[in-house]
N, C-alpha and C positions, 0 to 999 in steps of 0.2 A: 494282199498280205505278202510281205517279203519272205523269201526262202532263207533257210539257215545253212551255212557251210561251216563245218568244223575243219580247220586247217591245222595239221600237225607239222611243225617244223623241227627237224633234228638240230641238235646243238651245232653241227657242222654247217648249217644253213647260214649262220652268222660268223662262224670262225672256222675256216677250212683248214685241213691238216697241213697244207703247204704255206700257211700264213703265220705270222708272229703273234697276231692278236691285237694289233694297234686299234685304237678307236676308229681311225679312218677306214681300215679294212672292214671292221664290223659294221660301220655305218654304210659303206658302199654295198655290202652284202644285203643288209636290211633294206636298202633302197631298191635293189634289184628285186627282192622278194615283194616289197610293197607295190612295185609296178605290176606284178602278177596278181596281187590281191585286188587291186583297183579294177581289174578286168572282171572279177567276180561281182564286185559292187555295182559295176555298170550293168550287170545282168540281174540286178535287183536282189542281191543276197545280203543278209546280215552275216557277220563273220565272228566266229569265236576262234582264237588262235591259241594253240597249245605249243609248247616248244621244249625241246631237250636242252640240256645245259652242261653236258659232260666237259667240253673244252673250257667253258667259262668257270665252272666249279673247280676244275683242275688248276687253272691259273689263280683263282682266289685262294686255293689251298697253298699253292706255291708262295704267294705273297704273304700269307699268314705265317708260313714256315720261315721265310726269310726275315720277316719282321720279328719273329720270336728269337731267331738265332742272332740277329744283328742288334736288336734293341730291347729284347726282353718283353716284347708285346705278347700278351697271351694269345695262343692259337684258338680259333673258334671251332666248335664242333660242326660236323657235316650239315646238320639241319640249318644252322645259321648261314653257312656258306651257300647252301641251296637257296635260301630266302634272299640273300644278297644278290645271287645271280638272277633270280626272278625279277627283282626290281630293276637291276641293270639292263637285262635283256628287254624287259617291257618298255623301259624308257627309250632305248635305242630304236626299237620297232615303232613306238608311238611317234617319235621325232620324224623318222623317215617316211612313215605312212602319211603323217600330216603334210609333209613336203610334197609328196606325190599327189595327195588329194587336192592340195591348193593348185598345183599345175594343171590338174584336170577340172578345176573349178567345181569341186565337190566338197560338201560339208558333212562330216560325220563325227559323232562323239566317240572318243577312244578312252578306254579305262584299263589300267593294269591292275591285276589282283594277285597278290602273293597267296598262292593256294596252299592250304594246310590239309594234310591227310592224316587219318588215323591208321596205324598198322598194328598187326599182332606182334607183340614183343617176342613171341615164340615162333615167328615165321622162319621156316627152314633157310631162307635166303641169308639170314644173319650168320648161319653156320658155314655157308659156302659163298662168300662174296664173289661176284662175277662181272660187275658193271665197271668197265675201265673208265678212269677219270685222269685228267692231267697229261703231262708230257711222257715221252718215252725215256727210259733209263737203260744204261748198260746193265748187264747181269750183276756186276760188282756194285754199282750205285744202288740198285734195287736191294741187294742183300744188306748193304750198309744201312739203308733207310729202314728196312724191315727190323733190323737189330735195334736201331735207335728209337723208332716210333711204334713198333708193333704192327705197322700197316701190312697189308697183304698185297703182294705183287704177283702178276702172271705174265708169262711171255706172250707177246703178240703172235697170233697165228700166221701173220704174213712176214714174220722175222724182222720187224722194225725195232724191236727192243722189248723192254719190260715196262709194264704200267701198273700203277696202283689200281686195285679193284675194291669196290665197296658193295655192300648189300643193296639189293633192289627189291625190298619186300612188296608184296601185293597190297595196294591201298584198300582198306575196308570201307572207309567213308571219306568223302570230300567234306571237310568241316564247314565250308562256307557255300555249299551247294545251293541252298535255298536262296541266298542273296544273288548268286550268279544267275539262277533261273529267272529272277525278276528283272533282268537287264536286257530285254529284247530291244532291237533297234539301235544297238551300239556295237562298236567293235570292241571285243573283250579279249584281253591278253591274259 
């Protein structure tokens, strides 16, 4: 029976702070990560991958904002931006992992799941947003954005600028947990 490894990747594993976020950069980062994951698979592990998405969600939110300002395209709420990032990140990891598996003459099924969770609408995190997403702004840019959108910004502790912060409420239930548990023997994102 195979062992199970749950691998948690931060959002910066695919998009590093010194990068612009091109697909080439993110694919190269995913490829390097996939090379490490294959080492686990060679040791007879099944893998479940979880990942952060702060940089990607930030970029999606920027694209939404620019589309709204330039073309009147409606901006999407945070949960939709998060789902968009889950599909995008899962696709990039799947592609690069499949490439590395083929080079190592290995065959594994890979599936990406957009995970939905239930949170308490009264979770205190909604009153004190603290999870940074997106790019850095000057103090003046952050103030203008706060005034225009009502978003909350905080100064970065390392002095790199101001970032939008969002709530990070505690998940109460993973809504598709039973389905996920029925998928042993596959690589799950």
